[in-house]
MIGU-344490 format. One line per field, with one value per residue (C-alpha): x, y negated, z. Coordinates in nm, 3 decimals. Each point is the difference from the previous one (the first is absolute). Example, Ala and Ser with C-alpha at 12.3 -4.5 7.8 and 13.67 -1.06 7.14 Angstrom:
2
xx <- [1.230	0.137]
yy <- [0.450	-0.344]
zz <- [0.780	-0.066]
This chain:
100
xx <- [-1.927	-0.214	-0.362	-0.167	-0.316	-0.234	-0.391	-0.077	-0.342	-0.096	-0.034	-0.113	0.275	0.348	0.248	0.352	0.290	0.334	0.282	-0.241	-0.217	-0.380	0.056	-0.424	-0.267	-0.279	-0.319	-0.252	-0.296	0.006	-0.303	-0.026	-0.101	0.172	0.273	-0.058	0.317	-0.163	0.279	0.420	0.227	0.346	0.174	0.120	0.361	-0.010	-0.184	0.155	0.181	-0.223	-0.185	-0.337	0.067	0.166	-0.301	-0.239	0.198	-0.003	-0.401	-0.059	0.185	-0.127	-0.365	0.126	0.144	-0.351	-0.149	-0.209	-0.154	0.127	-0.236	0.255	-0.161	0.301	0.085	0.357	-0.028	-0.261	0.230	0.308	-0.204	-0.052	0.351	0.070	-0.234	0.159	-0.246	-0.322	-0.121	-0.025	-0.242	-0.341	-0.148	0.199	-0.087	-0.276	-0.089	-0.208	-0.270	0.010]
yy <- [10.218	-0.342	0.026	-0.236	-0.087	-0.148	-0.110	0.157	-0.168	0.156	0.341	-0.188	0.155	-0.073	0.222	0.119	0.016	0.144	0.015	-0.067	0.314	-0.043	0.112	-0.061	-0.238	-0.116	-0.071	-0.331	-0.134	-0.387	-0.245	-0.326	0.076	0.348	0.253	0.333	0.262	0.372	0.180	0.040	0.213	0.106	0.202	0.303	-0.017	-0.322	0.072	-0.091	-0.272	-0.305	-0.033	0.021	-0.243	-0.279	0.041	-0.036	-0.282	-0.173	0.068	-0.142	-0.280	-0.113	0.033	-0.236	-0.244	0.011	-0.018	0.272	0.308	0.319	0.296	0.298	0.310	0.161	0.214	-0.116	-0.337	0.011	0.217	-0.269	-0.270	0.189	0.065	-0.370	-0.230	-0.301	0.072	0.065	-0.349	0.073	0.317	-0.086	0.152	-0.246	-0.309	-0.251	-0.200	-0.307	-0.106	-0.304]
zz <- [0.636	-0.046	-0.041	-0.232	-0.006	-0.272	-0.016	-0.294	-0.061	-0.337	0.192	0.332	0.197	0.170	-0.166	0.205	-0.187	0.069	-0.259	-0.289	0.109	0.100	0.362	0.086	0.013	0.172	-0.183	0.111	-0.084	0.039	0.057	0.103	0.359	0.074	-0.151	0.030	-0.013	-0.104	-0.099	0.052	-0.158	0.066	-0.265	0.163	-0.111	0.237	0.310	0.330	-0.181	0.167	-0.322	0.137	0.258	-0.244	-0.185	0.302	0.084	-0.332	-0.011	0.306	-0.051	-0.306	0.165	0.253	-0.191	-0.211	0.338	-0.097	0.254	-0.066	-0.021	-0.007	-0.131	-0.084	0.320	-0.037	-0.001	0.284	0.222	-0.098	0.125	0.318	0.088	-0.108	0.223	-0.152	-0.319	0.220	-0.083	-0.332	0.055	-0.144	0.290	0.263	-0.220	0.040	-0.284	0.039	-0.301	-0.146]
């Protein structure tokens, strides 16, 4: 079982696909100075298979690549970041931005 993650920019969400089926998604609101992750859904048939973690990792790796701090209002993404301290530097509350 391979999880494929796609950035569905028109829907403003990362989507997880398994064998051609939508397994879950993580919504985002991306601006020039911040990205907010408000909601994550894993379809019941795919729970417990690592879909949520794959979505969180892809979303946070994207934020890192864009050098955007993350405001995780989604309880799942927020908890995932706590469990994975290698992403702590992305948290909005941990980033200090210097005004130009």
